[in-house]
mmCIF file of the N, C-alpha and C atoms, coordinates in Angstrom:
data_MODEL
# 
_entry.id   MODEL 
# 
loop_
_atom_site.group_PDB 
_atom_site.id 
_atom_site.type_symbol 
_atom_site.label_atom_id 
_atom_site.label_alt_id 
_atom_site.label_comp_id 
_atom_site.label_asym_id 
_atom_site.label_entity_id 
_atom_site.label_seq_id 
_atom_site.pdbx_PDB_ins_code 
_atom_site.Cartn_x 
_atom_site.Cartn_y 
_atom_site.Cartn_z 
_atom_site.occupancy 
_atom_site.B_iso_or_equiv 
_atom_site.pdbx_formal_charge 
_atom_site.auth_seq_id 
_atom_site.auth_comp_id 
_atom_site.auth_asym_id 
_atom_site.auth_atom_id 
_atom_site.pdbx_PDB_model_num 
ATOM 1   N N  . MET A 1 1  ? -28.218 10.202  8.253  1.00 0.00 ? 1  MET A N  1 
ATOM 2   C CA . MET A 1 1  ? -28.035 9.210   7.221  1.00 0.00 ? 1  MET A CA 1 
ATOM 3   C C  . MET A 1 1  ? -29.384 8.738   6.709  1.00 0.00 ? 1  MET A C  1 
ATOM 4   N N  . VAL A 1 2  ? -29.430 8.435   5.477  1.00 0.00 ? 2  VAL A N  1 
ATOM 5   C CA . VAL A 1 2  ? -30.664 7.951   4.880  1.00 0.00 ? 2  VAL A CA 1 
ATOM 6   C C  . VAL A 1 2  ? -30.721 6.438   5.029  1.00 0.00 ? 2  VAL A C  1 
ATOM 7   N N  . GLU A 1 3  ? -31.867 5.942   5.484  1.00 0.00 ? 3  GLU A N  1 
ATOM 8   C CA . GLU A 1 3  ? -32.042 4.508   5.641  1.00 0.00 ? 3  GLU A CA 1 
ATOM 9   C C  . GLU A 1 3  ? -33.157 4.036   4.730  1.00 0.00 ? 3  GLU A C  1 
ATOM 10  N N  . MET A 1 4  ? -32.988 2.836   4.171  1.00 0.00 ? 4  MET A N  1 
ATOM 11  C CA . MET A 1 4  ? -34.013 2.254   3.330  1.00 0.00 ? 4  MET A CA 1 
ATOM 12  C C  . MET A 1 4  ? -34.582 1.025   4.020  1.00 0.00 ? 4  MET A C  1 
ATOM 13  N N  . LEU A 1 5  ? -35.863 0.838   3.901  1.00 0.00 ? 5  LEU A N  1 
ATOM 14  C CA . LEU A 1 5  ? -36.486 -0.362  4.444  1.00 0.00 ? 5  LEU A CA 1 
ATOM 15  C C  . LEU A 1 5  ? -36.675 -1.360  3.317  1.00 0.00 ? 5  LEU A C  1 
ATOM 16  N N  . ILE A 1 6  ? -36.166 -2.531  3.501  1.00 0.00 ? 6  ILE A N  1 
ATOM 17  C CA . ILE A 1 6  ? -36.298 -3.601  2.531  1.00 0.00 ? 6  ILE A CA 1 
ATOM 18  C C  . ILE A 1 6  ? -37.566 -4.393  2.880  1.00 0.00 ? 6  ILE A C  1 
ATOM 19  N N  . ALA A 1 7  ? -38.124 -5.103  1.936  1.00 0.00 ? 7  ALA A N  1 
ATOM 20  C CA . ALA A 1 7  ? -39.362 -5.860  2.145  1.00 0.00 ? 7  ALA A CA 1 
ATOM 21  C C  . ALA A 1 7  ? -39.236 -6.847  3.304  1.00 0.00 ? 7  ALA A C  1 
ATOM 22  N N  . SER A 1 8  ? -38.033 -7.351  3.550  1.00 0.00 ? 8  SER A N  1 
ATOM 23  C CA . SER A 1 8  ? -37.844 -8.320  4.634  1.00 0.00 ? 8  SER A CA 1 
ATOM 24  C C  . SER A 1 8  ? -37.765 -7.645  6.004  1.00 0.00 ? 8  SER A C  1 
ATOM 25  N N  . GLY A 1 9  ? -37.787 -6.330  6.031  1.00 0.00 ? 9  GLY A N  1 
ATOM 26  C CA . GLY A 1 9  ? -37.707 -5.626  7.293  1.00 0.00 ? 9  GLY A CA 1 
ATOM 27  C C  . GLY A 1 9  ? -36.287 -5.265  7.678  1.00 0.00 ? 9  GLY A C  1 
ATOM 28  N N  . GLU A 1 10 ? -35.317 -5.590  6.836  1.00 0.00 ? 10 GLU A N  1 
ATOM 29  C CA . GLU A 1 10 ? -33.914 -5.304  7.113  1.00 0.00 ? 10 GLU A CA 1 
ATOM 30  C C  . GLU A 1 10 ? -33.623 -3.836  6.815  1.00 0.00 ? 10 GLU A C  1 
ATOM 31  N N  . VAL A 1 11 ? -32.848 -3.169  7.670  1.00 0.00 ? 11 VAL A N  1 
ATOM 32  C CA . VAL A 1 11 ? -32.481 -1.775  7.460  1.00 0.00 ? 11 VAL A CA 1 
ATOM 33  C C  . VAL A 1 11 ? -31.108 -1.739  6.799  1.00 0.00 ? 11 VAL A C  1 
ATOM 34  N N  . VAL A 1 12 ? -31.000 -1.005  5.686  1.00 0.00 ? 12 VAL A N  1 
ATOM 35  C CA . VAL A 1 12 ? -29.745 -0.904  4.953  1.00 0.00 ? 12 VAL A CA 1 
ATOM 36  C C  . VAL A 1 12 ? -29.319 0.558   4.943  1.00 0.00 ? 12 VAL A C  1 
ATOM 37  N N  . ASN A 1 13 ? -28.091 0.809   5.343  1.00 0.00 ? 13 ASN A N  1 
ATOM 38  C CA . ASN A 1 13 ? -27.551 2.170   5.286  1.00 0.00 ? 13 ASN A CA 1 
ATOM 39  C C  . ASN A 1 13 ? -26.842 2.360   3.963  1.00 0.00 ? 13 ASN A C  1 
ATOM 40  N N  . GLU A 1 14 ? -27.092 3.493   3.331  1.00 0.00 ? 14 GLU A N  1 
ATOM 41  C CA . GLU A 1 14 ? -26.445 3.775   2.064  1.00 0.00 ? 14 GLU A CA 1 
ATOM 42  C C  . GLU A 1 14 ? -24.998 4.182   2.293  1.00 0.00 ? 14 GLU A C  1 
ATOM 43  N N  . LEU A 1 15 ? -24.177 3.971   1.283  1.00 0.00 ? 15 LEU A N  1 
ATOM 44  C CA . LEU A 1 15 ? -22.776 4.367   1.358  1.00 0.00 ? 15 LEU A CA 1 
ATOM 45  C C  . LEU A 1 15 ? -22.665 5.883   1.275  1.00 0.00 ? 15 LEU A C  1 
ATOM 46  N N  . ILE A 1 16 ? -21.561 6.424   1.778  1.00 0.00 ? 16 ILE A N  1 
ATOM 47  C CA . ILE A 1 16 ? -21.401 7.874   1.772  1.00 0.00 ? 16 ILE A CA 1 
ATOM 48  C C  . ILE A 1 16 ? -21.089 8.403   0.375  1.00 0.00 ? 16 ILE A C  1 
ATOM 49  N N  . PHE A 1 17 ? -20.557 7.541   -0.507 1.00 0.00 ? 17 PHE A N  1 
ATOM 50  C CA . PHE A 1 17 ? -20.385 7.886   -1.914 1.00 0.00 ? 17 PHE A CA 1 
ATOM 51  C C  . PHE A 1 17 ? -20.423 6.605   -2.735 1.00 0.00 ? 17 PHE A C  1 
ATOM 52  N N  . PRO A 1 18 ? -20.559 6.699   -4.045 1.00 0.00 ? 18 PRO A N  1 
ATOM 53  C CA . PRO A 1 18 ? -20.706 5.502   -4.885 1.00 0.00 ? 18 PRO A CA 1 
ATOM 54  C C  . PRO A 1 18 ? -19.524 4.540   -4.753 1.00 0.00 ? 18 PRO A C  1 
ATOM 55  N N  . PRO A 1 19 ? -19.770 3.245   -4.936 1.00 0.00 ? 19 PRO A N  1 
ATOM 56  C CA . PRO A 1 19 ? -18.727 2.228   -4.756 1.00 0.00 ? 19 PRO A CA 1 
ATOM 57  C C  . PRO A 1 19 ? -17.493 2.427   -5.633 1.00 0.00 ? 19 PRO A C  1 
ATOM 58  N N  . ILE A 1 20 ? -17.651 3.011   -6.802 1.00 0.00 ? 20 ILE A N  1 
ATOM 59  C CA . ILE A 1 20 ? -16.492 3.210   -7.684 1.00 0.00 ? 20 ILE A CA 1 
ATOM 60  C C  . ILE A 1 20 ? -15.448 4.097   -7.017 1.00 0.00 ? 20 ILE A C  1 
ATOM 61  N N  . TYR A 1 21 ? -15.889 5.010   -6.166 1.00 0.00 ? 21 TYR A N  1 
ATOM 62  C CA . TYR A 1 21 ? -14.938 5.879   -5.480 1.00 0.00 ? 21 TYR A CA 1 
ATOM 63  C C  . TYR A 1 21 ? -14.091 5.101   -4.470 1.00 0.00 ? 21 TYR A C  1 
ATOM 64  N N  . PHE A 1 22 ? -14.677 4.092   -3.846 1.00 0.00 ? 22 PHE A N  1 
ATOM 65  C CA . PHE A 1 22 ? -13.894 3.244   -2.955 1.00 0.00 ? 22 PHE A CA 1 
ATOM 66  C C  . PHE A 1 22 ? -12.783 2.547   -3.732 1.00 0.00 ? 22 PHE A C  1 
ATOM 67  N N  . ALA A 1 23 ? -13.105 2.068   -4.936 1.00 0.00 ? 23 ALA A N  1 
ATOM 68  C CA . ALA A 1 23 ? -12.100 1.413   -5.773 1.00 0.00 ? 23 ALA A CA 1 
ATOM 69  C C  . ALA A 1 23 ? -11.008 2.395   -6.177 1.00 0.00 ? 23 ALA A C  1 
ATOM 70  N N  . LEU A 1 24 ? -11.388 3.607   -6.533 1.00 0.00 ? 24 LEU A N  1 
ATOM 71  C CA . LEU A 1 24 ? -10.391 4.605   -6.945 1.00 0.00 ? 24 LEU A CA 1 
ATOM 72  C C  . LEU A 1 24 ? -9.485  5.005   -5.780 1.00 0.00 ? 24 LEU A C  1 
ATOM 73  N N  . ILE A 1 25 ? -10.063 5.139   -4.607 1.00 0.00 ? 25 ILE A N  1 
ATOM 74  C CA . ILE A 1 25 ? -9.251  5.470   -3.429 1.00 0.00 ? 25 ILE A CA 1 
ATOM 75  C C  . ILE A 1 25 ? -8.275  4.327   -3.134 1.00 0.00 ? 25 ILE A C  1 
ATOM 76  N N  . THR A 1 26 ? -8.760  3.087   -3.222 1.00 0.00 ? 26 THR A N  1 
ATOM 77  C CA . THR A 1 26 ? -7.896  1.937   -2.976 1.00 0.00 ? 26 THR A CA 1 
ATOM 78  C C  . THR A 1 26 ? -6.760  1.881   -3.985 1.00 0.00 ? 26 THR A C  1 
ATOM 79  N N  . LEU A 1 27 ? -7.062  2.110   -5.254 1.00 0.00 ? 27 LEU A N  1 
ATOM 80  C CA . LEU A 1 27 ? -6.020  2.135   -6.277 1.00 0.00 ? 27 LEU A CA 1 
ATOM 81  C C  . LEU A 1 27 ? -5.006  3.239   -5.996 1.00 0.00 ? 27 LEU A C  1 
ATOM 82  N N  . GLY A 1 28 ? -5.475  4.382   -5.542 1.00 0.00 ? 28 GLY A N  1 
ATOM 83  C CA . GLY A 1 28 ? -4.570  5.476   -5.206 1.00 0.00 ? 28 GLY A CA 1 
ATOM 84  C C  . GLY A 1 28 ? -3.651  5.130   -4.050 1.00 0.00 ? 28 GLY A C  1 
ATOM 85  N N  . VAL A 1 29 ? -4.198  4.480   -3.026 1.00 0.00 ? 29 VAL A N  1 
ATOM 86  C CA . VAL A 1 29 ? -3.381  4.081   -1.873 1.00 0.00 ? 29 VAL A CA 1 
ATOM 87  C C  . VAL A 1 29 ? -2.336  3.057   -2.296 1.00 0.00 ? 29 VAL A C  1 
ATOM 88  N N  . PHE A 1 30 ? -2.757  2.035   -3.074 1.00 0.00 ? 30 PHE A N  1 
ATOM 89  C CA . PHE A 1 30 ? -1.796  1.029   -3.522 1.00 0.00 ? 30 PHE A CA 1 
ATOM 90  C C  . PHE A 1 30 ? -0.767  1.644   -4.466 1.00 0.00 ? 30 PHE A C  1 
ATOM 91  N N  . GLY A 1 31 ? -1.176  2.610   -5.276 1.00 0.00 ? 31 GLY A N  1 
ATOM 92  C CA . GLY A 1 31 ? -0.220  3.303   -6.146 1.00 0.00 ? 31 GLY A CA 1 
ATOM 93  C C  . GLY A 1 31 ? 0.818   4.064   -5.340 1.00 0.00 ? 31 GLY A C  1 
ATOM 94  N N  . ALA A 1 32 ? 0.373   4.742   -4.290 1.00 0.00 ? 32 ALA A N  1 
ATOM 95  C CA . ALA A 1 32 ? 1.312   5.476   -3.431 1.00 0.00 ? 32 ALA A CA 1 
ATOM 96  C C  . ALA A 1 32 ? 2.274   4.513   -2.736 1.00 0.00 ? 32 ALA A C  1 
ATOM 97  N N  . LEU A 1 33 ? 1.757   3.385   -2.262 1.00 0.00 ? 33 LEU A N  1 
ATOM 98  C CA . LEU A 1 33 ? 2.630   2.395   -1.621 1.00 0.00 ? 33 LEU A CA 1 
ATOM 99  C C  . LEU A 1 33 ? 3.611   1.792   -2.628 1.00 0.00 ? 33 LEU A C  1 
ATOM 100 N N  . ALA A 1 34 ? 3.167   1.606   -3.869 1.00 0.00 ? 34 ALA A N  1 
ATOM 101 C CA . ALA A 1 34 ? 4.062   1.087   -4.904 1.00 0.00 ? 34 ALA A CA 1 
ATOM 102 C C  . ALA A 1 34 ? 5.197   2.075   -5.175 1.00 0.00 ? 34 ALA A C  1 
ATOM 103 N N  . LEU A 1 35 ? 4.898   3.366   -5.155 1.00 0.00 ? 35 LEU A N  1 
ATOM 104 C CA . LEU A 1 35 ? 5.946   4.374   -5.347 1.00 0.00 ? 35 LEU A CA 1 
ATOM 105 C C  . LEU A 1 35 ? 6.963   4.335   -4.207 1.00 0.00 ? 35 LEU A C  1 
ATOM 106 N N  . VAL A 1 36 ? 6.497   4.118   -2.994 1.00 0.00 ? 36 VAL A N  1 
ATOM 107 C CA . VAL A 1 36 ? 7.412   4.016   -1.852 1.00 0.00 ? 36 VAL A CA 1 
ATOM 108 C C  . VAL A 1 36 ? 8.324   2.810   -2.026 1.00 0.00 ? 36 VAL A C  1 
ATOM 109 N N  . VAL A 1 37 ? 7.744   1.665   -2.388 1.00 0.00 ? 37 VAL A N  1 
ATOM 110 C CA . VAL A 1 37 ? 8.549   0.462   -2.590 1.00 0.00 ? 37 VAL A CA 1 
ATOM 111 C C  . VAL A 1 37 ? 9.523   0.673   -3.750 1.00 0.00 ? 37 VAL A C  1 
ATOM 112 N N  . PHE A 1 38 ? 9.055   1.278   -4.825 1.00 0.00 ? 38 PHE A N  1 
ATOM 113 C CA . PHE A 1 38 ? 9.893   1.517   -6.000 1.00 0.00 ? 38 PHE A CA 1 
ATOM 114 C C  . PHE A 1 38 ? 11.060  2.441   -5.671 1.00 0.00 ? 38 PHE A C  1 
ATOM 115 N N  . SER A 1 39 ? 10.864  3.368   -4.733 1.00 0.00 ? 39 SER A N  1 
ATOM 116 C CA . SER A 1 39 ? 11.929  4.311   -4.394 1.00 0.00 ? 39 SER A CA 1 
ATOM 117 C C  . SER A 1 39 ? 13.106  3.624   -3.708 1.00 0.00 ? 39 SER A C  1 
ATOM 118 N N  . TYR A 1 40 ? 12.919  2.424   -3.185 1.00 0.00 ? 40 TYR A N  1 
ATOM 119 C CA . TYR A 1 40 ? 13.998  1.686   -2.518 1.00 0.00 ? 40 TYR A CA 1 
ATOM 120 C C  . TYR A 1 40 ? 14.674  0.669   -3.438 1.00 0.00 ? 40 TYR A C  1 
ATOM 121 N N  . ARG A 1 41 ? 14.433  0.734   -4.743 1.00 0.00 ? 41 ARG A N  1 
ATOM 122 C CA . ARG A 1 41 ? 14.918  -0.291  -5.668 1.00 0.00 ? 41 ARG A CA 1 
ATOM 123 C C  . ARG A 1 41 ? 16.433  -0.347  -5.772 1.00 0.00 ? 41 ARG A C  1 
ATOM 124 N N  . ASP A 1 42 ? 17.142  0.733   -5.503 1.00 0.00 ? 42 ASP A N  1 
ATOM 125 C CA . ASP A 1 42 ? 18.578  0.760   -5.731 1.00 0.00 ? 42 ASP A CA 1 
ATOM 126 C C  . ASP A 1 42 ? 19.387  0.926   -4.442 1.00 0.00 ? 42 ASP A C  1 
ATOM 127 N N  . VAL A 1 43 ? 18.748  0.748   -3.326 1.00 0.00 ? 43 VAL A N  1 
ATOM 128 C CA . VAL A 1 43 ? 19.419  0.983   -2.046 1.00 0.00 ? 43 VAL A CA 1 
ATOM 129 C C  . VAL A 1 43 ? 20.599  0.029   -1.855 1.00 0.00 ? 43 VAL A C  1 
ATOM 130 N N  . ALA A 1 44 ? 20.473  -1.221  -2.230 1.00 0.00 ? 44 ALA A N  1 
ATOM 131 C CA . ALA A 1 44 ? 21.546  -2.196  -2.040 1.00 0.00 ? 44 ALA A CA 1 
ATOM 132 C C  . ALA A 1 44 ? 22.769  -1.852  -2.881 1.00 0.00 ? 44 ALA A C  1 
ATOM 133 N N  . ASN A 1 45 ? 22.578  -1.221  -4.017 1.00 0.00 ? 45 ASN A N  1 
ATOM 134 C CA . ASN A 1 45 ? 23.701  -0.895  -4.900 1.00 0.00 ? 45 ASN A CA 1 
ATOM 135 C C  . ASN A 1 45 ? 24.438  0.371   -4.488 1.00 0.00 ? 45 ASN A C  1 
ATOM 136 N N  . ARG A 1 46 ? 23.964  1.074   -3.511 1.00 0.00 ? 46 ARG A N  1 
ATOM 137 C CA . ARG A 1 46 ? 24.651  2.294   -3.065 1.00 0.00 ? 46 ARG A CA 1 
ATOM 138 C C  . ARG A 1 46 ? 25.939  1.967   -2.323 1.00 0.00 ? 46 ARG A C  1 
ATOM 139 N N  . HIS A 1 47 ? 26.041  0.754   -1.833 1.00 0.00 ? 47 HIS A N  1 
ATOM 140 C CA . HIS A 1 47 ? 27.203  0.341   -1.074 1.00 0.00 ? 47 HIS A CA 1 
ATOM 141 C C  . HIS A 1 47 ? 27.781  -0.927  -1.708 1.00 0.00 ? 47 HIS A C  1 
ATOM 142 N N  . ARG A 1 48 ? 28.290  -0.794  -2.903 1.00 0.00 ? 48 ARG A N  1 
ATOM 143 C CA . ARG A 1 48 ? 28.789  -1.955  -3.636 1.00 0.00 ? 48 ARG A CA 1 
ATOM 144 C C  . ARG A 1 48 ? 29.930  -2.660  -2.898 1.00 0.00 ? 48 ARG A C  1 
ATOM 145 N N  . HIS A 1 49 ? 30.761  -1.912  -2.173 1.00 0.00 ? 49 HIS A N  1 
ATOM 146 C CA . HIS A 1 49 ? 31.873  -2.551  -1.476 1.00 0.00 ? 49 HIS A CA 1 
ATOM 147 C C  . HIS A 1 49 ? 31.377  -3.576  -0.458 1.00 0.00 ? 49 HIS A C  1 
ATOM 148 N N  . LYS A 1 50 ? 30.148  -3.471  -0.031 1.00 0.00 ? 50 LYS A N  1 
ATOM 149 C CA . LYS A 1 50 ? 29.605  -4.427  0.931  1.00 0.00 ? 50 LYS A CA 1 
ATOM 150 C C  . LYS A 1 50 ? 29.068  -5.686  0.252  1.00 0.00 ? 50 LYS A C  1 
ATOM 151 N N  . THR A 1 51 ? 28.860  -5.641  -1.055 1.00 0.00 ? 51 THR A N  1 
ATOM 152 C CA . THR A 1 51 ? 28.233  -6.777  -1.742 1.00 0.00 ? 51 THR A CA 1 
ATOM 153 C C  . THR A 1 51 ? 29.104  -7.406  -2.818 1.00 0.00 ? 51 THR A C  1 
ATOM 154 N N  . GLN A 1 52 ? 30.343  -6.977  -2.984 1.00 0.00 ? 52 GLN A N  1 
ATOM 155 C CA . GLN A 1 52 ? 31.170  -7.481  -4.083 1.00 0.00 ? 52 GLN A CA 1 
ATOM 156 C C  . GLN A 1 52 ? 32.194  -8.508  -3.632 1.00 0.00 ? 52 GLN A C  1 
ATOM 157 N N  . GLY A 1 53 ? 31.829  -9.378  -2.747 1.00 0.00 ? 53 GLY A N  1 
ATOM 158 C CA . GLY A 1 53 ? 32.667  -10.514 -2.418 1.00 0.00 ? 53 GLY A CA 1 
ATOM 159 C C  . GLY A 1 53 ? 33.882  -10.218 -1.569 1.00 0.00 ? 53 GLY A C  1 
ATOM 160 N N  . GLU A 1 54 ? 33.905  -9.134  -0.864 1.00 0.00 ? 54 GLU A N  1 
ATOM 161 C CA . GLU A 1 54 ? 35.017  -8.885  0.055  1.00 0.00 ? 54 GLU A CA 1 
ATOM 162 C C  . GLU A 1 54 ? 34.928  -9.870  1.212  1.00 0.00 ? 54 GLU A C  1 
ATOM 163 N N  . ALA A 1 55 ? 36.085  -10.155 1.797  1.00 0.00 ? 55 ALA A N  1 
ATOM 164 C CA . ALA A 1 55 ? 36.110  -11.019 2.965  1.00 0.00 ? 55 ALA A CA 1 
ATOM 165 C C  . ALA A 1 55 ? 35.362  -10.352 4.109  1.00 0.00 ? 55 ALA A C  1 
ATOM 166 N N  . PRO A 1 56 ? 34.586  -11.085 4.846  1.00 0.00 ? 56 PRO A N  1 
ATOM 167 C CA . PRO A 1 56 ? 33.862  -10.483 5.969  1.00 0.00 ? 56 PRO A CA 1 
ATOM 168 C C  . PRO A 1 56 ? 34.832  -9.931  7.010  1.00 0.00 ? 56 PRO A C  1 
ATOM 169 N N  . GLN A 1 57 ? 34.530  -8.766  7.490  1.00 0.00 ? 57 GLN A N  1 
ATOM 170 C CA . GLN A 1 57 ? 35.396  -8.124  8.473  1.00 0.00 ? 57 GLN A CA 1 
ATOM 171 C C  . GLN A 1 57 ? 34.874  -8.418  9.864  1.00 0.00 ? 57 GLN A C  1 
ATOM 172 N N  . GLN A 1 58 ? 35.768  -8.366  10.822 1.00 0.00 ? 58 GLN A N  1 
ATOM 173 C CA . GLN A 1 58 ? 35.360  -8.543  12.210 1.00 0.00 ? 58 GLN A CA 1 
ATOM 174 C C  . GLN A 1 58 ? 34.747  -7.240  12.707 1.00 0.00 ? 58 GLN A C  1 
ATOM 175 N N  . GLY A 1 59 ? 33.769  -7.338  13.564 1.00 0.00 ? 59 GLY A N  1 
ATOM 176 C CA . GLY A 1 59 ? 33.166  -6.140  14.112 1.00 0.00 ? 59 GLY A CA 1 
ATOM 177 C C  . GLY A 1 59 ? 31.794  -5.890  13.523 1.00 0.00 ? 59 GLY A C  1 
ATOM 178 N N  . HIS A 1 60 ? 31.285  -4.745  13.850 1.00 0.00 ? 60 HIS A N  1 
ATOM 179 C CA . HIS A 1 60 ? 29.905  -4.393  13.453 1.00 0.00 ? 60 HIS A CA 1 
ATOM 180 C C  . HIS A 1 60 ? 29.813  -4.030  11.986 1.00 0.00 ? 60 HIS A C  1 
ATOM 181 N N  . HIS A 1 61 ? 30.735  -3.252  11.462 1.00 0.00 ? 61 HIS A N  1 
ATOM 182 C CA . HIS A 1 61 ? 30.632  -2.784  10.065 1.00 0.00 ? 61 HIS A CA 1 
ATOM 183 C C  . HIS A 1 61 ? 31.628  -3.482  9.212  1.00 0.00 ? 61 HIS A C  1 
# 
């Protein structure tokens, strides 16, 4: 790794790639997570008989 010496004597390590790439990777990760969340948008409507005001049944289901 390349190290730079600052006038104060502090050692600073350079990043492995420019900061904009960190932002792009983060946006990509959040975009992928948004797609996962978006894919579950209609799950509750797949079982309408469970959500349309039927009387609660005894038992597990």
